[in-house]
MOPAC internal coordinates of N, CA, C and O (Angstrom, degrees):
PM7 1SCF
backbone

  N    0.0000 0     0.00 0     0.00 0    0    0    0
  C    1.4516 1     0.00 0     0.00 0    1    0    0
  C    1.5113 1   108.86 1     0.00 0    2    1    0
  O    1.2310 1   119.18 1   -55.33 1    3    2    1
  N    1.2604 1   119.16 1   124.67 1    3    2    1
  C    1.4604 1   122.93 1  -169.78 1    5    3    2
  C    1.5294 1   114.39 1   -71.01 1    6    5    3
  O    1.2310 1   118.82 1   156.57 1    7    6    5
  N    1.3280 1   119.85 1   -23.43 1    7    6    5
  C    1.4513 1   120.24 1  -178.14 1    9    7    6
  C    1.5314 1   112.64 1   -93.36 1   10    9    7
  O    1.2310 1   119.99 1  -169.28 1   11   10    9
  N    1.3265 1   117.61 1    10.72 1   11   10    9
  C    1.4538 1   122.93 1   179.00 1   13   11   10
  C    1.5268 1   108.97 1  -121.47 1   14   13   11
  O    1.2310 1   120.61 1   -29.32 1   15   14   13
  N    1.3120 1   116.45 1   150.68 1   15   14   13
  C    1.4686 1   119.68 1   174.55 1   17   15   14
  C    1.5042 1   110.11 1   -71.32 1   18   17   15
  O    1.2310 1   120.06 1   -29.15 1   19   18   17
  N    1.3334 1   117.49 1   150.85 1   19   18   17
  C    1.4605 1   119.88 1   176.67 1   21   19   18
  C    1.5279 1   110.72 1   -56.97 1   22   21   19
  O    1.2310 1   121.00 1   -35.56 1   23   22   21
  N    1.3185 1   115.69 1   144.44 1   23   22   21
  C    1.4624 1   120.30 1   179.52 1   25   23   22
  C    1.5144 1   113.90 1    78.78 1   26   25   23
  O    1.2310 1   120.39 1  -164.70 1   27   26   25
  N    1.3219 1   116.85 1    15.30 1   27   26   25
  C    1.4655 1   120.62 1   179.82 1   29   27   26
  C    1.5111 1   109.95 1  -128.76 1   30   29   27
  O    1.2310 1   120.86 1   -35.63 1   31   30   29
  N    1.3197 1   115.96 1   144.37 1   31   30   29
  C    1.4647 1   122.07 1  -179.29 1   33   31   30
  C    1.5230 1   109.84 1  -107.89 1   34   33   31
  O    1.2310 1   120.05 1   -38.43 1   35   34   33
  N    1.3301 1   117.51 1   141.57 1   35   34   33
  C    1.4712 1   119.61 1   177.81 1   37   35   34
  C    1.5246 1   111.47 1   -66.30 1   38   37   35
  O    1.2310 1   121.22 1   -35.45 1   39   38   37
  N    1.3313 1   115.28 1   144.55 1   39   38   37
  C    1.4665 1   121.03 1  -178.64 1   41   39   38
  C    1.5156 1   109.85 1  -128.18 1   42   41   39
  O    1.2310 1   121.15 1   -40.00 1   43   42   41
  N    1.3377 1   115.41 1   140.00 1   43   42   41
  C    1.4608 1   122.88 1   176.11 1   45   43   42
  C    1.5180 1   109.08 1  -116.83 1   46   45   43
  O    1.2310 1   120.38 1   -41.76 1   47   46   45
  N    1.3182 1   116.88 1   138.24 1   47   46   45
  C    1.4649 1   121.86 1  -178.59 1   49   47   46
  C    1.5202 1   110.05 1  -119.54 1   50   49   47
  O    1.2310 1   121.15 1   -38.84 1   51   50   49
  N    1.3213 1   115.41 1   141.16 1   51   50   49
  C    1.4587 1   123.07 1   172.22 1   53   51   50
  C    1.5224 1   106.88 1   -95.00 1   54   53   51
  O    1.2310 1   120.12 1   -62.21 1   55   54   53
  N    1.3203 1   117.37 1   117.79 1   55   54   53
  C    1.4671 1   121.24 1  -176.08 1   57   55   54
  C    1.5175 1   113.15 1   -58.66 1   58   57   55
  O    1.2310 1   120.02 1   138.48 1   59   58   57
  N    1.3242 1   117.56 1   -41.52 1   59   58   57
  C    1.4675 1   120.67 1  -177.79 1   61   59   58
  C    1.5329 1   111.39 1   -67.39 1   62   61   59
  O    1.2310 1   119.72 1   136.71 1   63   62   61
  N    1.3042 1   118.15 1   -43.29 1   63   62   61
  C    1.4628 1   120.69 1   179.74 1   65   63   62
  C    1.5128 1   110.47 1   -66.83 1   66   65   63
  O    1.2310 1   120.63 1   138.05 1   67   66   65
  N    1.3243 1   116.40 1   -41.95 1   67   66   65
  C    1.4642 1   120.11 1   179.86 1   69   67   66
  C    1.5253 1   110.15 1   -63.29 1   70   69   67
  O    1.2310 1   119.71 1   135.72 1   71   70   69
  N    1.3245 1   118.15 1   -44.28 1   71   70   69
  C    1.4552 1   122.12 1   178.49 1   73   71   70
  C    1.5275 1   110.85 1   -62.03 1   74   73   71
  O    1.2310 1   120.14 1   139.73 1   75   74   73
  N    1.3213 1   117.34 1   -40.27 1   75   74   73
  C    1.4693 1   120.37 1   177.65 1   77   75   74
  C    1.5257 1   111.19 1   -59.95 1   78   77   75
  O    1.2310 1   120.90 1   137.15 1   79   78   77
  N    1.3270 1   115.89 1   -42.85 1   79   78   77
  C    1.4716 1   119.19 1  -179.73 1   81   79   78
  C    1.5250 1   111.20 1   -68.14 1   82   81   79
  O    1.2310 1   120.11 1   144.35 1   83   82   81
  N    1.3194 1   117.39 1   -35.65 1   83   82   81
  C    1.4816 1   120.31 1   177.98 1   85   83   82
  C    1.5243 1   111.13 1   -65.48 1   86   85   83
  O    1.2310 1   119.99 1   145.92 1   87   86   85
  N    1.3028 1   117.63 1   -34.08 1   87   86   85
  C    1.4821 1   120.40 1   178.99 1   89   87   86
  C    1.5317 1   111.05 1   -63.64 1   90   89   87
  O    1.2310 1   120.13 1   151.61 1   91   90   89
  N    1.3126 1   117.36 1   -28.39 1   91   90   89
  C    1.4723 1   122.14 1   179.39 1   93   91   90
  C    1.5224 1   112.39 1   -86.34 1   94   93   91
  O    1.2310 1   120.32 1   162.19 1   95   94   93
  N    1.3184 1   116.99 1   -17.81 1   95   94   93
  C    1.4592 1   121.82 1  -171.09 1   97   95   94
  C    1.5286 1   112.26 1   -81.39 1   98   97   95
  O    1.2310 1   121.58 1   -27.38 1   99   98   97
  N    1.3064 1   114.58 1   152.62 1   99   98   97
  C    1.4848 1   121.34 1   170.19 1  101   99   98
  C    1.5301 1   107.42 1   -70.55 1  102  101   99
  O    1.2310 1   121.03 1    -7.71 1  103  102  101
  N    1.3317 1   115.64 1   172.29 1  103  102  101
  C    1.4671 1   119.72 1   176.77 1  105  103  102
  C    1.5214 1   110.24 1   -59.14 1  106  105  103
  O    1.2310 1   120.53 1   136.96 1  107  106  105
  N    1.3384 1   116.60 1   -43.04 1  107  106  105
  C    1.4619 1   121.21 1   179.41 1  109  107  106
  C    1.5231 1   110.38 1   -63.87 1  110  109  107
  O    1.2310 1   120.18 1   138.17 1  111  110  109
  N    1.3195 1   117.27 1   -41.83 1  111  110  109
  C    1.4582 1   121.54 1   178.38 1  113  111  110
  C    1.5026 1   111.54 1   -63.24 1  114  113  111
  O    1.2310 1   120.47 1   137.11 1  115  114  113
  N    1.3072 1   116.70 1   -42.89 1  115  114  113
  C    1.4797 1   120.41 1  -179.95 1  117  115  114
  C    1.5321 1   110.24 1   -62.53 1  118  117  115
  O    1.2310 1   120.39 1   138.55 1  119  118  117
  N    1.3248 1   116.85 1   -41.45 1  119  118  117
  C    1.4623 1   120.54 1   179.81 1  121  119  118
  C    1.5347 1   110.47 1   -63.32 1  122  121  119
  O    1.2310 1   120.20 1   136.63 1  123  122  121
  N    1.3226 1   117.22 1   -43.37 1  123  122  121
  C    1.4674 1   122.32 1   178.47 1  125  123  122
  C    1.5215 1   110.22 1   -62.80 1  126  125  123
  O    1.2310 1   120.34 1   134.11 1  127  126  125
  N    1.3292 1   116.95 1   -45.89 1  127  126  125
  C    1.4624 1   120.98 1  -177.19 1  129  127  126
  C    1.5379 1   111.50 1   -64.70 1  130  129  127
  O    1.2310 1   120.14 1   135.32 1  131  130  129
  N    1.3075 1   117.33 1   -44.68 1  131  130  129
  C    1.4627 1   120.29 1  -179.29 1  133  131  130
  C    1.5317 1   111.72 1   -64.66 1  134  133  131
  O    1.2310 1   120.34 1   138.92 1  135  134  133
  N    1.3286 1   116.95 1   -41.08 1  135  134  133
  C    1.4728 1   120.78 1   178.30 1  137  135  134
  C    1.5316 1   110.44 1   -64.22 1  138  137  135
  O    1.2310 1   120.45 1   136.90 1  139  138  137
  N    1.3369 1   116.75 1   -43.10 1  139  138  137
  C    1.4604 1   120.93 1   179.58 1  141  139  138
  C    1.5205 1   110.48 1   -63.31 1  142  141  139
  O    1.2310 1   120.19 1   133.95 1  143  142  141
  N    1.3110 1   117.25 1   -46.05 1  143  142  141
  C    1.4708 1   119.98 1  -179.24 1  145  143  142
  C    1.5220 1   110.76 1   -60.31 1  146  145  143
  O    1.2310 1   120.42 1   134.67 1  147  146  145
  N    1.3171 1   116.80 1   -45.33 1  147  146  145
  C    1.4525 1   120.52 1   179.71 1  149  147  146
  C    1.5243 1   111.05 1   -58.05 1  150  149  147
  O    1.2310 1   120.46 1   134.00 1  151  150  149
  N    1.3244 1   116.73 1   -46.00 1  151  150  149
  C    1.4594 1   120.97 1   178.80 1  153  151  150
  C    1.5416 1   111.21 1   -64.40 1  154  153  151
  O    1.2310 1   120.66 1   133.48 1  155  154  153
  N    1.3123 1   116.34 1   -46.52 1  155  154  153
  C    1.4719 1   120.73 1  -174.42 1  157  155  154
  C    1.5273 1   111.93 1   -68.57 1  158  157  155
  O    1.2310 1   120.01 1   142.57 1  159  158  157
  N    1.3059 1   117.59 1   -37.43 1  159  158  157
  C    1.4722 1   119.56 1   177.61 1  161  159  158
  C    1.5240 1   111.13 1   -70.13 1  162  161  159
  O    1.2310 1   120.83 1   144.72 1  163  162  161
  N    1.3222 1   116.01 1   -35.28 1  163  162  161
  C    1.4623 1   119.19 1  -177.60 1  165  163  162
  C    1.5159 1   114.88 1   -83.28 1  166  165  163
  O    1.2310 1   120.68 1   141.75 1  167  166  165
  N    1.3300 1   116.30 1   -38.25 1  167  166  165
  C    1.4623 1   120.22 1  -173.33 1  169  167  166
  C    1.5201 1   113.61 1  -118.92 1  170  169  167
  O    1.2310 1   119.88 1   168.12 1  171  170  169
  N    1.3186 1   117.83 1   -11.88 1  171  170  169
  C    1.4521 1   121.35 1  -174.27 1  173  171  170
  C    1.5324 1   109.63 1    93.63 1  174  173  171
  O    1.2310 1   121.16 1    -9.19 1  175  174  173
  N    1.3141 1   115.39 1   170.81 1  175  174  173
  C    1.4583 1   122.36 1  -179.56 1  177  175  174
  C    1.5302 1   108.11 1   -92.57 1  178  177  175
  O    1.2310 1   119.50 1   -48.33 1  179  178  177
  N    1.3378 1   118.55 1   131.67 1  179  178  177
  C    1.4453 1   120.10 1   178.68 1  181  179  178
  C    1.5453 1   111.02 1   -65.46 1  182  181  179
  O    1.2310 1   120.86 1   -65.15 1  183  182  181
  N    1.3115 1   115.96 1   114.85 1  183  182  181
  C    1.4545 1   121.55 1  -175.42 1  185  183  182
  C    1.5278 1   111.48 1   -59.08 1  186  185  183
  O    1.2310 1   120.25 1   143.50 1  187  186  185
  N    1.3327 1   117.13 1   -36.50 1  187  186  185
  C    1.4494 1   120.90 1  -179.19 1  189  187  186
  C    1.5194 1   114.77 1   -63.88 1  190  189  187
  O    1.2310 1   120.10 1   162.92 1  191  190  189
  N    1.3433 1   117.41 1   -17.08 1  191  190  189
  C    1.4572 1   122.20 1   179.90 1  193  191  190
  C    1.5316 1   112.99 1   -91.53 1  194  193  191
  O    1.2310 1   120.61 1   168.43 1  195  194  193
  N    1.3271 1   116.44 1   -11.57 1  195  194  193
  C    1.4742 1   120.35 1  -175.75 1  197  195  194
  C    1.5202 1   110.96 1   -78.21 1  198  197  195
  O    1.2310 1   121.82 1   -39.66 1  199  198  197
  N    1.3184 1   114.13 1   140.34 1  199  198  197
  C    1.4667 1   122.59 1   175.68 1  201  199  198
  C    1.5186 1   108.18 1  -123.89 1  202  201  199
  O    1.2310 1   120.36 1   -35.64 1  203  202  201
  N    1.3050 1   116.92 1   144.36 1  203  202  201
  C    1.4561 1   120.50 1   176.89 1  205  203  202
  C    1.5253 1   110.02 1   -69.11 1  206  205  203
  O    1.2310 1   120.20 1   -41.93 1  207  206  205
  N    1.3080 1   117.22 1   138.07 1  207  206  205
  C    1.4696 1   121.08 1   172.35 1  209  207  206
  C    1.5215 1   108.29 1   -80.78 1  210  209  207
  O    1.2310 1   121.12 1   -27.34 1  211  210  209
  N    1.3122 1   115.46 1   152.66 1  211  210  209
  C    1.4732 1   119.46 1   174.67 1  213  211  210
  C    1.5294 1   107.29 1   -67.57 1  214  213  211
  O    1.2310 1   121.40 1   -47.76 1  215  214  213
  N    1.3374 1   114.93 1   132.24 1  215  214  213
  C    1.4660 1   118.02 1   178.32 1  217  215  214
  C    1.5119 1   110.71 1   -61.87 1  218  217  215
  O    1.2310 1   120.57 1   140.39 1  219  218  217
  N    1.3373 1   116.52 1   -39.61 1  219  218  217
  C    1.4681 1   122.33 1   176.65 1  221  219  218
  C    1.5035 1   106.97 1  -134.15 1  222  221  219
  O    1.2310 1   120.55 1   -75.79 1  223  222  221
  N    1.3320 1   116.55 1   104.21 1  223  222  221
  C    1.4525 1   121.27 1  -178.00 1  225  223  222
  C    1.5114 1   113.36 1   -80.77 1  226  225  223
  O    1.2310 1   120.94 1   -21.76 1  227  226  225
  N    1.3204 1   115.81 1   158.24 1  227  226  225
  C    1.4568 1   120.97 1   179.22 1  229  227  226
  C    1.5248 1   111.80 1   -65.64 1  230  229  227
  O    1.2310 1   120.30 1   163.52 1  231  230  229
  N    1.3439 1   117.04 1   -16.48 1  231  230  229
  C    1.4709 1   122.26 1   178.15 1  233  231  230
  C    1.5286 1   112.56 1   -89.38 1  234  233  231
  O    1.2310 1   120.41 1  -173.53 1  235  234  233
  N    1.3493 1   116.81 1     6.47 1  235  234  233
  C    1.4463 1   120.62 1   178.72 1  237  235  234
  C    1.5171 1   114.63 1    90.50 1  238  237  235
  O    1.2310 1   120.30 1  -179.03 1  239  238  237
  N    1.3153 1   117.02 1     0.97 1  239  238  237
  C    1.4622 1   120.02 1   179.53 1  241  239  238
  C    1.5277 1   110.39 1   -79.94 1  242  241  239
  O    1.2310 1   121.53 1   -30.92 1  243  242  241
  N    1.3199 1   114.67 1   149.08 1  243  242  241
  C    1.4750 1   122.08 1   175.30 1  245  243  242
  C    1.5113 1   106.18 1  -125.63 1  246  245  243
  O    1.2310 1   121.12 1   -68.68 1  247  246  245
  N    1.3330 1   115.47 1   111.32 1  247  246  245
  C    1.4637 1   119.94 1  -176.16 1  249  247  246
  C    1.5310 1   110.38 1  -128.19 1  250  249  247
  O    1.2310 1   121.18 1  -126.47 1  251  250  249
  N    1.3324 1   115.34 1    53.53 1  251  250  249
  C    1.4688 1   120.32 1   176.16 1  253  251  250
  C    1.5420 1   109.39 1   -63.19 1  254  253  251
  O    1.2310 1   121.55 1   -35.39 1  255  254  253
  N    1.3046 1   114.64 1   144.61 1  255  254  253
  C    1.4699 1   121.63 1   178.70 1  257  255  254
  C    1.5265 1   112.50 1    63.03 1  258  257  255
  O    1.2310 1   120.90 1  -152.78 1  259  258  257
  N    1.3485 1   115.88 1    27.22 1  259  258  257
  C    1.4635 1   119.86 1  -179.82 1  261  259  258
  C    1.5171 1   110.74 1  -120.50 1  262  261  259
  O    1.2310 1   121.75 1   -27.75 1  263  262  261
  N    1.3414 1   114.26 1   152.25 1  263  262  261
  C    1.4458 1   122.15 1   174.11 1  265  263  262
  C    1.5180 1   108.26 1  -128.86 1  266  265  263
  O    1.2310 1   121.40 1   -19.95 1  267  266  265
  N    1.3166 1   114.93 1   160.05 1  267  266  265
  C    1.4650 1   120.23 1  -178.56 1  269  267  266
  C    1.5102 1   109.20 1  -134.97 1  270  269  267
  O    1.2310 1   120.63 1   -17.21 1  271  270  269
  N    1.3242 1   116.40 1   162.79 1  271  270  269
  C    1.4349 1   121.75 1   168.31 1  273  271  270
  C    1.4956 1   109.29 1  -145.32 1  274  273  271
  O    1.2310 1   121.48 1   -27.26 1  275  274  273
  N    1.3021 1   114.77 1   152.74 1  275  274  273
  C    1.4596 1   122.83 1  -177.27 1  277  275  274
  C    1.5210 1   108.24 1   -93.63 1  278  277  275
  O    1.2310 1   121.26 1   -43.06 1  279  278  277
  N    1.3076 1   115.20 1   136.94 1  279  278  277
  C    1.4749 1   120.60 1  -177.75 1  281  279  278
  C    1.5180 1   109.80 1  -130.83 1  282  281  279
  O    1.2310 1   118.78 1   -40.16 1  283  282  281
  N    1.3167 1   119.94 1   139.84 1  283  282  281
  C    1.4536 1   122.48 1   -14.33 1  285  283  282
  C    1.5156 1   110.94 1   -65.37 1  286  285  283
  O    1.2310 1   122.16 1   -25.75 1  287  286  285
  N    1.3324 1   113.47 1   154.25 1  287  286  285
  C    1.4473 1   120.18 1  -177.96 1  289  287  286
  C    1.5342 1   109.30 1   -68.67 1  290  289  287
  O    1.2310 1   118.06 1   -35.03 1  291  290  289
  N    1.2962 1   121.30 1   144.97 1  291  290  289
  C    1.4652 1   126.34 1    11.19 1  293  291  290
  C    1.5131 1   114.31 1   -97.02 1  294  293  291
  O    1.2310 1   118.87 1   163.83 1  295  294  293
  N    1.3405 1   119.75 1   -16.17 1  295  294  293
  C    1.4542 1   118.80 1  -172.44 1  297  295  294
  C    1.5138 1   111.82 1  -144.82 1  298  297  295
  O    1.2310 1   120.06 1  -138.05 1  299  298  297
  N    1.3383 1   117.50 1    41.95 1  299  298  297
  C    1.4624 1   122.56 1  -178.24 1  301  299  298
  C    1.5184 1   112.57 1   -65.76 1  302  301  299
  O    1.2310 1   121.68 1   -11.10 1  303  302  301
  N    1.3251 1   114.39 1   168.90 1  303  302  301
  C    1.4567 1   119.43 1  -177.03 1  305  303  302
  C    1.5320 1   113.39 1   -81.41 1  306  305  303
  O    1.2310 1   120.70 1   170.95 1  307  306  305
  N    1.3237 1   116.26 1    -9.05 1  307  306  305
  C    1.4721 1   120.85 1   178.35 1  309  307  306
  C    1.5211 1   110.16 1  -101.75 1  310  309  307
  O    1.2310 1   121.13 1   -17.43 1  311  310  309
  N    1.3122 1   115.45 1   162.57 1  311  310  309
  C    1.4484 1   119.92 1   176.77 1  313  311  310
  C    1.5119 1   111.67 1  -145.92 1  314  313  311
  O    1.2310 1   121.56 1   -18.82 1  315  314  313
  N    1.3103 1   114.62 1   161.18 1  315  314  313
  C    1.4458 1   122.03 1   175.39 1  317  315  314
  C    1.5237 1   106.83 1  -132.22 1  318  317  315
  O    1.2310 1   120.99 1   -43.99 1  319  318  317
  N    1.3131 1   115.70 1   136.01 1  319  318  317
  C    1.4635 1   121.43 1  -179.75 1  321  319  318
  C    1.5375 1   107.80 1  -115.15 1  322  321  319
  O    1.2310 1   121.23 1   -42.60 1  323  322  321
  N    1.3204 1   115.25 1   137.40 1  323  322  321
  C    1.4622 1   122.40 1   176.63 1  325  323  322
  C    1.5051 1   109.22 1  -127.04 1  326  325  323
  O    1.2310 1   120.97 1   -34.08 1  327  326  325
  N    1.3110 1   115.75 1   145.92 1  327  326  325
  C    1.4560 1   122.15 1   171.52 1  329  327  326
  C    1.5157 1   107.50 1   -95.88 1  330  329  327
  O    1.2310 1   120.29 1   -44.85 1  331  330  329
  N    1.3322 1   117.06 1   135.15 1  331  330  329
  C    1.4687 1   121.07 1   177.57 1  333  331  330
  C    1.5136 1   107.53 1   -85.21 1  334  333  331
  O    1.2310 1   120.50 1   -56.67 1  335  334  333
  N    1.3181 1   116.64 1   123.33 1  335  334  333
  C    1.4758 1   120.86 1  -179.84 1  337  335  334
  C    1.5405 1   108.96 1  -129.77 1  338  337  335
  O    1.2310 1   122.03 1   -24.10 1  339  338  337
  N    1.2993 1   113.71 1   155.90 1  339  338  337
  C    1.4765 1   121.21 1   172.89 1  341  339  338
  C    1.5183 1   107.87 1   -98.11 1  342  341  339
  O    1.2310 1   120.43 1   -56.86 1  343  342  341
  N    1.3212 1   116.78 1   123.14 1  343  342  341
  C    1.4603 1   122.07 1   177.23 1  345  343  342
  C    1.5112 1   108.32 1  -135.74 1  346  345  343
  O    1.2310 1   121.28 1   -55.75 1  347  346  345
  N    1.3015 1   115.16 1   124.25 1  347  346  345
  C    1.4732 1   121.45 1   179.68 1  349  347  346
  C    1.5140 1   111.78 1    53.17 1  350  349  347
  O    1.2310 1   121.14 1  -137.98 1  351  350  349
  N    1.3337 1   115.42 1    42.02 1  351  350  349
  C    1.4416 1   121.20 1   174.46 1  353  351  350
  C    1.5214 1   116.33 1    78.52 1  354  353  351
  O    1.2310 1   119.62 1  -168.38 1  355  354  353
  N    1.3222 1   118.33 1    11.62 1  355  354  353
  C    1.4582 1   120.36 1   178.40 1  357  355  354
  C    1.5187 1   110.64 1  -140.13 1  358  357  355
  O    1.2310 1   121.32 1   -23.14 1  359  358  357
  N    1.3159 1   115.09 1   156.86 1  359  358  357
  C    1.4726 1   120.55 1   179.57 1  361  359  358
  C    1.5371 1   109.79 1   -81.35 1  362  361  359
  O    1.2310 1   121.06 1   -44.64 1  363  362  361
  N    1.3090 1   115.58 1   135.36 1  363  362  361
  C    1.4606 1   121.32 1   174.06 1  365  363  362
  C    1.5286 1   108.53 1  -133.58 1  366  365  363
  O    1.2310 1   120.93 1   -22.77 1  367  366  365
  N    1.3254 1   115.82 1   157.23 1  367  366  365
  C    1.4434 1   121.42 1   175.94 1  369  367  366
  C    1.5235 1   108.47 1   -99.28 1  370  369  367
  O    1.2310 1   120.61 1   -54.78 1  371  370  369
  N    1.3130 1   116.44 1   125.22 1  371  370  369
  C    1.4655 1   121.14 1  -179.12 1  373  371  370
  C    1.5287 1   107.28 1  -111.07 1  374  373  371
  O    1.2310 1   121.14 1   -57.20 1  375  374  373
  N    1.3236 1   115.43 1   122.80 1  375  374  373
  C    1.4649 1   122.23 1  -178.43 1  377  375  374
  C    1.5298 1   111.10 1   -53.39 1  378  377  375
  O    1.2310 1   121.63 1   -49.30 1  379  378  377
  N    1.3264 1   114.48 1   130.70 1  379  378  377
  C    1.4647 1   119.97 1   175.84 1  381  379  378
  C    1.5174 1   111.20 1  -112.35 1  382  381  379
  O    1.2310 1   119.76 1   138.92 1  383  382  381
  N    1.3597 1   118.07 1   -41.08 1  383  382  381
  C    1.4640 1   119.55 1  -177.39 1  385  383  382
  C    1.5185 1   111.54 1  -170.53 1  386  385  383
  O    1.2310 1   121.69 1   -23.66 1  387  386  385
  N    1.3456 1   114.37 1   156.34 1  387  386  385
  C    1.4577 1   122.78 1   170.70 1  389  387  386
  C    1.5202 1   106.93 1  -131.77 1  390  389  387
  O    1.2310 1   120.16 1   -35.44 1  391  390  389
  N    1.3197 1   117.31 1   144.56 1  391  390  389
  C    1.4640 1   121.72 1   175.03 1  393  391  390
  C    1.4970 1   111.58 1   169.43 1  394  393  391
  O    1.2310 1   121.58 1     8.32 1  395  394  393
  N    1.3230 1   114.58 1  -171.68 1  395  394  393
  C    1.4698 1   120.78 1   177.73 1  397  395  394
  C    1.5195 1   108.55 1   -69.57 1  398  397  395
  O    1.2310 1   120.95 1   -39.56 1  399  398  397
  N    1.3349 1   115.79 1   140.44 1  399  398  397
  C    1.4535 1   120.32 1  -179.54 1  401  399  398
  C    1.5377 1   111.32 1   -72.35 1  402  401  399
  O    1.2310 1   120.80 1   140.22 1  403  402  401
  N    1.3221 1   116.08 1   -39.78 1  403  402  401
  C    1.4512 1   120.53 1  -177.04 1  405  403  402
  C    1.5242 1   108.61 1  -145.32 1  406  405  403
  O    1.2310 1   120.47 1   -28.42 1  407  406  405
  N    1.3163 1   116.70 1   151.58 1  407  406  405
  C    1.4532 1   122.52 1   178.08 1  409  407  406
  C    1.5316 1   108.34 1  -123.02 1  410  409  407
  O    1.2310 1   120.31 1   -16.84 1  411  410  409
  N    1.3454 1   117.01 1   163.16 1  411  410  409
  C    1.4686 1   119.70 1   176.39 1  413  411  410
  C    1.5237 1   111.11 1   -60.07 1  414  413  411
  O    1.2310 1   121.04 1   -25.83 1  415  414  413
  N    1.3080 1   115.61 1   154.17 1  415  414  413
  C    1.4700 1   120.96 1   175.49 1  417  415  414
  C    1.5330 1   108.80 1   -55.42 1  418  417  415
  O    1.2310 1   120.58 1   -38.28 1  419  418  417
  N    1.3018 1   116.50 1   141.72 1  419  418  417
  C    1.4712 1   124.48 1  -178.77 1  421  419  418
  C    1.5139 1   114.73 1    73.25 1  422  421  419
  O    1.2310 1   119.99 1  -170.13 1  423  422  421
  N    1.3207 1   117.63 1     9.87 1  423  422  421
  C    1.4665 1   120.58 1   176.09 1  425  423  422
  C    1.5239 1   107.98 1   -77.42 1  426  425  423
  O    1.2310 1   120.82 1   -35.84 1  427  426  425
  N    1.3039 1   116.04 1   144.16 1  427  426  425
  C    1.4660 1   121.15 1   176.23 1  429  427  426
  C    1.5219 1   113.00 1   -94.04 1  430  429  427
  O    1.2310 1   120.46 1   175.59 1  431  430  429
  N    1.3256 1   116.73 1    -4.41 1  431  430  429
  C    1.4647 1   121.42 1  -178.52 1  433  431  430
  C    1.5296 1   110.21 1   -73.33 1  434  433  431
  O    1.2310 1   120.79 1   -34.14 1  435  434  433
  N    1.2877 1   116.10 1   145.86 1  435  434  433
  C    1.4737 1   121.85 1   179.73 1  437  435  434
  C    1.5273 1   110.01 1   -82.88 1  438  437  435
  O    1.2310 1   120.85 1   -36.96 1  439  438  437
  N    1.3318 1   115.98 1   143.04 1  439  438  437
  C    1.4457 1   121.22 1   173.34 1  441  439  438
  C    1.5297 1   109.50 1   -82.08 1  442  441  439
  O    1.2310 1   120.24 1   -13.68 1  443  442  441
  N    1.3081 1   117.14 1   166.32 1  443  442  441
  C    1.4715 1   121.12 1   176.79 1  445  443  442
  C    1.5296 1   109.95 1   -57.67 1  446  445  443
  O    1.2310 1   120.03 1   147.04 1  447  446  445
  N    1.3297 1   117.54 1   -32.96 1  447  446  445
  C    1.4649 1   121.50 1  -178.58 1  449  447  446
  C    1.5348 1   111.05 1   -70.44 1  450  449  447
  O    1.2310 1   120.36 1   140.49 1  451  450  449
  N    1.3233 1   116.91 1   -39.51 1  451  450  449
  C    1.4597 1   120.80 1   176.96 1  453  451  450
  C    1.5153 1   111.70 1   -68.49 1  454  453  451
  O    1.2310 1   120.70 1   141.85 1  455  454  453
  N    1.3229 1   116.27 1   -38.15 1  455  454  453
  C    1.4781 1   120.20 1   177.65 1  457  455  454
  C    1.5318 1   109.51 1   -63.39 1  458  457  455
  O    1.2310 1   121.02 1   132.25 1  459  458  457
  N    1.3338 1   115.65 1   -47.75 1  459  458  457
  C    1.4600 1   119.69 1   179.11 1  461  459  458
  C    1.5200 1   111.57 1   -60.23 1  462  461  459
  O    1.2310 1   120.21 1   136.07 1  463  462  461
  N    1.3245 1   117.21 1   -43.93 1  463  462  461
  C    1.4720 1   121.83 1   179.73 1  465  463  462
  C    1.5171 1   110.25 1   -57.45 1  466  465  463
  O    1.2310 1   119.91 1   129.44 1  467  466  465
  N    1.3174 1   117.77 1   -50.56 1  467  466  465
  C    1.4739 1   121.41 1  -178.91 1  469  467  466
  C    1.5377 1   110.64 1   -62.28 1  470  469  467
  O    1.2310 1   121.07 1   133.91 1  471  470  469
  N    1.2966 1   115.55 1   -46.09 1  471  470  469
  C    1.4725 1   120.95 1  -176.66 1  473  471  470
  C    1.5354 1   110.36 1   -63.94 1  474  473  471
  O    1.2310 1   119.92 1   137.96 1  475  474  473
  N    1.2934 1   117.77 1   -42.04 1  475  474  473
  C    1.4547 1   120.94 1  -178.81 1  477  475  474
  C    1.5221 1   112.34 1   -73.44 1  478  477  475
  O    1.2310 1   119.92 1   153.55 1  479  478  477
  N    1.3055 1   117.77 1   -26.45 1  479  478  477
  C    1.4637 1   120.78 1   178.68 1  481  479  478
  C    1.5154 1   111.70 1   -79.55 1  482  481  479
  O    1.2310 1   120.07 1   150.94 1  483  482  481
  N    1.3437 1   117.47 1   -29.06 1  483  482  481
  C    1.4604 1   121.78 1   179.63 1  485  483  482
  C    1.5116 1   110.60 1   -85.69 1  486  485  483
  O    1.2310 1   120.88 1   134.01 1  487  486  485
  N    1.3337 1   115.92 1   -45.99 1  487  486  485
  C    1.4601 1   121.33 1  -173.71 1  489  487  486
  C    1.4744 1   110.95 1   -83.23 1  490  489  487
  O    1.2310 1   120.10 1   180.00 1  491  490  489

C-alpha cells in the first residue's frame, strides 16, 4: 500500500468502541491508547509487533482471525486487539479493543481479550 511505510499494516478504528475503552482506562492507559492510535492511523501498525491471538483462550475467549500487540512496546501492560479483515481486496486491521492485558487474580475487571471477545460476538 503506497500510503503506508513498509512493514506496516493499515488500521481502521471505530470511534465509539475506542471511546468506550478510554472511559475504562487509567490516565496512563488513555495516554498509551491515544498515542498508539495516532501512530497506527498515520503510519499503520508495525507488522513485526503483531502476535496471533489464541483462537480459543483458556479464559473462554474466542478470537479467531485476530492479532494483538503489547503497549507500550515491546511488553507493556496494555494491549490492543485487531480483527484481520479483507476490504477491497486487501487485508486491513480493524480495531477490536484496548485495555489491560492481565489483571490480578480475583479481579472483576475485563482484560483486553475479554472486551474484544464480547465486542466481536455482539457486533
